[in-house]
Each structure stands twice: as C-alpha cells, then as structure tokens.
C-alpha positions as CSV (number, residue, x, y, z in Angstrom):
1,M,-0.1,0.1,0.3
2,R,2.9,2.3,0.8
3,N,4.4,1.6,-2.7
4,F,1.0,2.3,-4.4
5,A,0.5,6.1,-2.6
6,I,4.4,6.8,-3.4
7,G,3.4,6.0,-7.2
8,L,0.3,8.1,-6.9
9,L,2.1,10.9,-5.2
10,L,5.1,10.9,-8.1
11,L,2.4,10.6,-10.8
12,T,0.5,13.7,-9.5
13,L,3.7,15.6,-8.8
14,G,4.9,14.5,-12.3
15,S,1.5,15.9,-14.0
16,V,2.3,19.2,-12.2
17,I,5.3,19.8,-13.4
18,V,5.0,18.3,-16.9
19,Q,2.1,20.8,-17.9
20,P,3.6,24.0,-17.5
21,L,6.4,22.8,-19.8
22,I,4.1,21.3,-22.3
23,E,2.4,25.0,-22.5
24,I,6.0,26.5,-22.6
25,V,6.7,24.2,-25.6
26,N,2.9,25.3,-27.1
27,L,4.1,29.0,-26.3
28,G,7.2,28.4,-28.6
29,R,5.1,27.0,-31.4
30,E,2.7,29.5,-31.5
31,K,5.3,32.3,-31.6
32,I,6.9,30.4,-34.6
33,I,3.7,30.1,-36.4
34,L,3.1,33.5,-35.7
35,S,6.7,34.7,-36.9
36,T,6.3,32.7,-40.2
37,A,2.8,34.0,-41.2
38,V,4.2,37.5,-40.9
39,I,7.4,37.1,-42.8
40,T,5.6,34.9,-45.4
41,S,2.8,37.6,-45.7
42,A,5.3,40.6,-46.0
43,R,7.2,38.8,-48.7
44,S,4.2,38.2,-50.5
45,A,2.9,42.0,-49.9
46,K,6.6,43.5,-51.0
47,D,6.9,41.8,-54.3
48,R,3.2,43.0,-55.4
49,S,3.1,46.5,-54.0
50,L,6.3,48.5,-55.3
51,E,6.0,51.0,-57.8
52,Y,7.0,50.5,-61.4
53,K,7.9,53.8,-62.0
54,S,10.2,54.1,-59.1
55,Q,11.9,50.8,-59.8
56,R,13.1,52.3,-62.9
57,D,15.0,54.4,-60.8
58,L,16.2,51.9,-58.4
59,N,14.2,53.4,-55.9
60,A,12.2,51.1,-53.5
61,V,9.1,53.3,-53.1
62,V,6.0,51.0,-51.7
63,N,2.0,52.0,-52.5
64,E,1.4,51.5,-48.7
65,K,-2.4,50.7,-49.4
66,L,-1.5,47.9,-52.0
67,F,1.0,46.7,-49.3
68,A,-1.2,46.5,-46.5
69,E,-4.1,45.2,-48.8
70,Y,-1.7,42.2,-50.3
71,F,-0.4,41.6,-46.7
72,S,-3.6,41.2,-44.6
73,D,-5.2,38.9,-47.4
74,A,-1.9,36.7,-47.0
75,F,-2.2,36.9,-43.6
76,M,-5.7,36.2,-43.0
77,K,-5.3,33.2,-45.5
78,S,-2.0,31.6,-43.7
79,M,-3.6,31.9,-40.1
80,N,-7.6,31.0,-41.0
81,L,-8.4,34.4,-39.7
82,S,-11.2,36.9,-40.9
83,L,-10.9,41.0,-40.7
84,V,-12.8,42.8,-38.2
85,N,-12.1,46.0,-38.9
86,A,-9.1,48.0,-40.6
87,D,-8.1,51.5,-38.8
88,G,-6.8,53.0,-42.0
89,I,-4.1,51.2,-43.4
90,N,-1.8,50.9,-40.6
91,K,-3.9,48.8,-37.9
92,Y,-5.8,46.1,-38.9
93,R,-7.8,43.5,-36.3
94,F,-8.2,39.7,-37.1
95,K,-10.6,37.4,-35.9
96,P,-9.8,33.8,-35.9
97,Q,-12.3,31.7,-37.7
98,D,-11.5,28.0,-35.7
99,D,-11.5,30.0,-32.3
100,K,-7.2,28.7,-32.0
101,Y,-6.3,32.1,-31.0
102,N,-7.4,35.2,-29.6
103,D,-7.8,38.7,-31.8
104,I,-4.9,39.3,-33.5
105,I,-4.0,43.2,-33.8
106,V,-1.4,43.8,-36.6
107,T,0.4,47.5,-37.1
108,L,2.3,48.4,-40.3
109,D,4.7,51.5,-40.2
110,F,5.9,52.8,-43.1
111,V,9.2,55.0,-43.4
112,E,10.8,56.1,-46.7
113,V,14.2,57.5,-46.5
114,G,17.2,58.3,-48.7
115,D,20.1,55.7,-48.5
116,G,22.6,59.0,-47.9
117,V,25.0,57.7,-50.6
118,S,23.0,57.9,-54.0
119,D,19.6,59.4,-54.7
120,Q,17.8,56.4,-54.2
121,F,15.1,55.8,-51.6
122,V,14.8,52.4,-49.3
123,T,11.6,52.2,-47.6
124,T,11.4,50.4,-44.2
125,V,8.2,48.5,-43.2
126,K,7.8,47.7,-39.8
127,M,5.2,45.1,-38.6
128,R,4.1,44.5,-35.2
129,T,1.9,41.7,-34.5
130,E,0.2,41.3,-30.9
131,T,-2.6,38.6,-29.7
132,E,-3.2,37.4,-25.9
133,Y,-2.1,33.6,-25.5
134,K,-4.7,31.2,-25.2
135,Y,-3.7,28.5,-23.1
136,K,-3.9,24.8,-24.2
137,T,-3.7,22.7,-21.1
138,K,-6.4,22.3,-18.6
139,A,-4.3,23.0,-15.5
140,M,-3.2,26.2,-17.0
141,K,-6.6,27.2,-18.4
142,I,-7.8,26.9,-14.4
143,V,-4.6,28.6,-13.3
144,E,-5.6,31.6,-15.4
145,T,-9.0,31.6,-14.3
146,M,-7.8,31.9,-10.6
147,G,-4.8,34.2,-11.2
148,N,-4.3,37.9,-10.7
149,N,-5.9,38.6,-14.5
150,A,-2.6,39.7,-16.1
151,S,-2.8,39.2,-19.7
152,N,0.1,37.1,-21.5
153,N,0.6,39.0,-24.8
154,L,2.4,37.2,-27.5
155,V,4.2,40.1,-29.6
156,E,6.3,39.4,-32.9
157,E,7.8,42.2,-34.5
158,Q,9.7,42.4,-38.0
159,T,11.4,44.7,-39.7
160,L,11.5,44.8,-43.8
161,I,13.8,46.7,-45.5
162,L,13.2,47.0,-49.3
163,S,15.5,48.3,-51.5
164,I,16.6,47.6,-55.1
165,K,20.1,47.3,-56.2
166,N,21.5,47.9,-59.7
C-alpha cells in the first residue's frame, strides 16, 4: 500500500511539473507560427506593391495601401482569420475562424528614406503583431482563471527593408 501511495504522489507531482513545460513548448510553437505567417505575408506583399515607375530609377517606393491590402489578405489565408476592422492602412484587427487564437492586432509602419550615398530611396516597413495567448492545457486554463488577470501577450515584431540594387 505504501508503494502505491508513493507512486500516486510521484504521478501527481510529475503531472504538475510537466503541464507547464508542455505549455512552454506550445508557446514557442505559437510564436513560430505567428512569425512565419508575418514573414511570408510581408514577402508576398513586398513583391506586388513596389511602384514600377520608381523601380526604373532603382527606388524602392511602396504603395502603402496595396502593401497593406496584400499583407492582410495573405495573413488572413495563412492563419485562417477573418478581418474584423481596419483603422486606416496601418492597423488591422483579425478574428480567428476556428477559435484557436484570440484576436490578433497587426500594426504596419512605413518609413521612406534616402540611403545617403546615392539618390536612391529605401522603404522600411515595421510590422508588429500582438495577441493575447490562449492556454492549451486544462491545468493552465484553471490557473489563468484563478490568477491575477494579468494578460500574457504574444508579440512579434519584424522589420522589412525594401531596396533595389543595380
């Protein structure tokens, strides 16, 4: 009977220790998925939104509206999202269709500067993606409801530098 009690105690303690570790692995996985979706969407939008007239002069001038449109379209398809609202061309709120994530907010900032050496223009796009992390394991969901209501945000920031080289 004593061995049975020790085995039960070890099993309980093992599950208490393992569940947060599983949640950390899930958090890393979600961060990779979000990062990959942002990078892929940015690459898709980059190629389609550069202005042709500026490309002839080796200037990387981006049509911001087209970039935002292509980016949001590719991001929605890659993460299975639907667009809730768009605040101008810089801020988008997406809602997941499969209830896998919480609402995702994407902010795009465009900066167009000369490179300082020649007369070329280089465009920098800063993308910030933010969502509240949704716990996957049952124990962590219970701890979240009993907790101090601190939100655990999952934030991904990427910078895309667009330039054209001769």
